[in-house]
C-alpha positions in Angstrom: 12.2 -16.7 0.4 14.5 -13.8 1.0 16.3 -14.5 -2.2 13.0 -14.4 -4.1 12.1 -11.1 -2.4 15.4 -9.6 -3.4 14.9 -10.5 -7.0 11.5 -8.9 -7.0 12.9 -5.7 -5.4 15.7 -5.6 -8.0 13.4 -6.1 -10.9 11.0 -3.5 -9.6 13.9 -0.9 -9.3 15.0 -1.8 -12.8 11.5 -1.2 -14.2 11.2 2.1 -12.3 14.6 3.3 -13.5 14.0 2.2 -17.2 12.0 5.3 -18.2 14.7 7.6 -16.7 17.3 6.0 -18.8 15.2 6.2 -21.9 14.5 9.9 -21.4 18.1 10.6 -20.8 19.2 8.9 -24.0 17.6 11.4 -26.4 18.5 14.4 -24.2 15.0 15.5 -23.6 14.8 14.2 -20.0 11.0 14.8 -19.9 9.3 17.5 -18.0 10.0 16.1 -14.5 6.3 15.3 -13.8 6.8 11.5 -14.0 7.9 11.6 -10.3 4.5 12.8 -9.2 2.8 10.0 -11.1 5.2 7.5 -9.6 4.6 8.9 -6.2 0.8 8.8 -6.6 0.9 5.2 -7.8 3.2 4.2 -4.9 1.1 6.0 -2.4 -2.1 4.2 -3.2 -0.4 0.9 -3.9 1.5 0.7 -0.7 -1.4 2.0 1.4 -3.6 -0.6 -0.1 -1.1 -3.4 0.4 -0.5 -2.5 4.0 -4.2 -2.2 4.8 -5.0 -5.4 3.1 -2.4 -7.3 5.1 -3.5 -5.5 8.3 -7.2 -6.3 7.7 -6.4 -9.9 6.9 -4.5 -10.4 10.1 -7.1 -8.6 12.2 -10.0 -10.6 10.8 -8.1 -13.9 11.2 -7.1 -13.2 14.8 -10.5 -12.0 15.8 -12.1 -15.1 14.3 -9.7 -17.3 16.1 -10.3 -15.4 19.4 -14.1 -15.7 19.0 -13.7 -19.4 18.2 -11.7 -20.0 21.4 -14.0 -17.9 23.7 -17.5 -17.4 22.2 -18.6 -15.6 25.4 -16.3 -12.6 24.7 -17.5 -12.2 21.1 -19.3 -8.9 21.8 -16.2 -7.2 23.2 -14.0 -8.7 20.5 -16.3 -7.6 17.7 -16.4 -4.0 18.9 -12.6 -3.9 19.0 -12.5 -5.6 15.6 -14.8 -3.0 14.0 -12.8 -0.1 15.6 -9.5 -1.7 14.3 -10.9 -2.1 10.8 -12.0 1.5 10.8 -8.5 2.7 11.8 -6.8 0.4 9.3 -9.1 1.6 6.5 -8.3 5.3 7.4 -4.7 4.6 6.4 -5.9 3.6 2.9 -8.0 6.7 2.7 -5.0 8.8 3.6 -3.0 7.1 0.8 -5.9 7.8 -1.7 -5.9 11.5 -0.6 -2.1 11.8 -1.1 -2.4 10.1 -4.5 -5.1 12.6 -5.6 -3.0 15.5 -4.4 0.0 14.3 -6.3 -2.2 13.6 -9.4 -3.3 17.2 -9.3 0.3 18.4 -9.7 0.7 16.5 -13.0 
């Protein structure tokens, strides 16, 4: 598992570095704005990834807790909704950062 993750990380770094090498070859180097686009993509991508994982874990654990103790479902559901709102706010922050970086391009 770790070996597969390492390969994915190395290939990702390779694909990120490839445009830099291509721009350096002809001497133009670009205008330096590609970093903003990369940052915007990473901001929304990583925020969405983290929020998706967090929401999945929260929903799964809440469902398991309600299945074990149906009498506490009201309290668990309230905490579940509050947790989902806080998790989703992280995705919204990522979206705002992506829009701010997109505006600099």
